[in-house]
C-alpha positions in Angstrom: -26.7 -6.3 24.5 -23.8 -3.8 23.9 -22.5 -2.1 27.0 -22.6 1.7 27.1 -18.8 1.9 27.3 -18.6 0.1 24.0 -20.9 2.7 22.4 -18.7 5.4 23.8 -15.6 3.7 22.5 -17.1 3.4 19.0 -18.2 7.1 19.1 -14.7 8.2 20.3 -13.0 6.2 17.5 -15.3 7.7 14.9 -14.7 11.2 16.3 -10.9 10.7 16.1 -11.2 9.5 12.5 -13.4 12.4 11.6 -10.8 14.8 13.1 -8.1 13.3 10.9 -10.3 13.4 7.8 -11.2 17.0 8.5 -7.5 17.8 8.9 -6.9 16.0 5.6 -9.5 18.0 3.7 -8.3 21.3 5.1 -4.7 20.5 4.3 -5.6 19.6 0.7 -7.6 22.8 0.2 -4.7 24.8 1.7 -2.4 23.2 -0.8 -4.7 24.1 -3.7 -6.2 20.7 -4.2 -9.7 19.4 -4.0 -9.8 16.7 -1.3 -10.7 14.1 -4.0 -7.8 15.1 -6.1 -5.5 14.5 -3.1 -7.2 11.1 -2.6 -6.7 10.3 -6.3 -3.0 11.1 -6.1 -2.5 9.0 -2.9 -4.5 6.1 -4.4 -2.2 6.1 -7.5 1.0 6.4 -5.5 -0.1 3.9 -2.9 -1.6 1.1 -5.1 -0.6 -2.4 -4.0 2.3 -3.6 -6.1 0.4 -5.8 -8.5 -2.5 -3.4 -9.2 -2.5 -1.2 -12.2 -3.7 2.4 -12.1 -6.7 2.0 -14.4 -9.8 4.1 -14.0 -11.6 0.9 -12.9 -9.1 0.3 -10.2 -9.0 3.9 -9.0 -12.8 4.0 -8.9 -12.9 1.0 -6.7 -10.1 2.2 -4.4 -11.8 5.6 -4.1 -15.3 4.3 -3.7 -16.5 6.1 -6.8 -18.6 5.1 -9.8 -16.7 4.7 -13.0 -18.0 7.9 -14.6 -17.2 9.9 -11.4 -13.6 8.6 -11.5 -13.3 9.5 -15.2 -14.4 13.1 -14.4 -12.0 13.3 -11.4 -9.1 12.1 -13.6 -10.2 14.6 -16.3 -10.1 17.5 -13.8 -6.8 16.4 -12.3 -5.3 16.0 -15.8 -6.4 19.5 -16.8 -4.6 20.8 -13.7 -1.4 19.0 -14.6 -1.6 16.6 -11.6 -1.9 13.4 -13.6 -1.5 12.1 -17.1 -2.9 9.3 -19.1 -0.7 6.7 -20.7 -1.5 3.7 -22.9 -0.4 0.4 -21.4 2.6 -1.4 -22.9 0.7 -4.7 -22.4 -2.6 -3.6 -24.0 -2.7 -0.4 -26.0 -6.5 -0.2 -25.4 -5.9 0.0 -21.6 -5.3 3.5 -20.2 -3.2 4.0 -17.1 -3.3 7.1 -14.9 0.1 8.3 -13.8 1.1 11.1 -11.4 2.6 14.1 -13.3 5.6 15.9 -11.7 3.4 18.7 -10.4 1.0 16.2 -8.7 4.0 14.3 -7.3 5.4 17.4 -5.6 2.0 18.3 -4.2 1.4 14.8 -2.9 4.8 14.7 -1.3 4.2 17.9 0.6 0.8 16.8 1.7 2.0 13.4 2.8 4.6 15.0 5.1 1.9 17.0 6.7 -0.4 14.0 7.1 2.4 11.9 8.7 3.1 14.7 11.1 -0.6 15.0 12.0 -0.8 11.2 12.5 2.2 11.3 14.9 0.5 14.0 16.9 -2.9 12.2 16.9 -1.5 8.8 17.5 -2.0 8.5 21.3 -5.6 9.5 21.1 -6.4 7.6 17.9 -4.7 4.4 19.1 -6.3 4.7 22.5 -9.7 5.0 20.9 -9.1 2.0 18.7 -7.7 0.0 21.6 -10.8 0.8 23.8 -13.1 -0.3 20.9 -11.2 -3.5 20.3 -11.1 -4.5 23.9 -14.9 -4.4 24.0 -15.1 -6.5 20.9 -12.6 -9.0 22.2 -14.4 -9.2 25.5 -17.6 -10.1 23.6 -16.0 -12.8 21.5 -14.2 -14.6 24.3 -15.7 -18.0 24.9 -17.4 -18.3 28.3 -15.4 -20.3 30.8 -17.1 -23.6 31.7 -17.6 -24.5 35.4 -15.6 -21.5 36.6 -12.3 -23.1 35.5 -9.4 -20.8 35.2 
């Protein structure tokens, strides 16, 4: 059985995440971007070193279906946020790169997001810690024979 305090910790953590995501969506809109366009730019810029910015990779990283990622890239390209390039390794492979305009917008938004995370850190980390303490308590093996 899960203790009530653990439900409360989970609810608080989700609430803190939701506050940050709401901030992120509002900040993107204020910068003139759809939230998904901001996520696309961030996904491209923040890809792990060995991953290539293909539509397939970006769809996976954004949790989108392939055709939805194609449409998102199309809209972002029309706005001058990204550009498509043929791969040097395989000319059939198309890579999505951040255009200068998209780079400037992403940099400004990233500064705002980092500032927001610094401000939210105590509450966000506190909520995560409370949640994890409950999980760790559950997973500790029971002590045998009352030994310490």
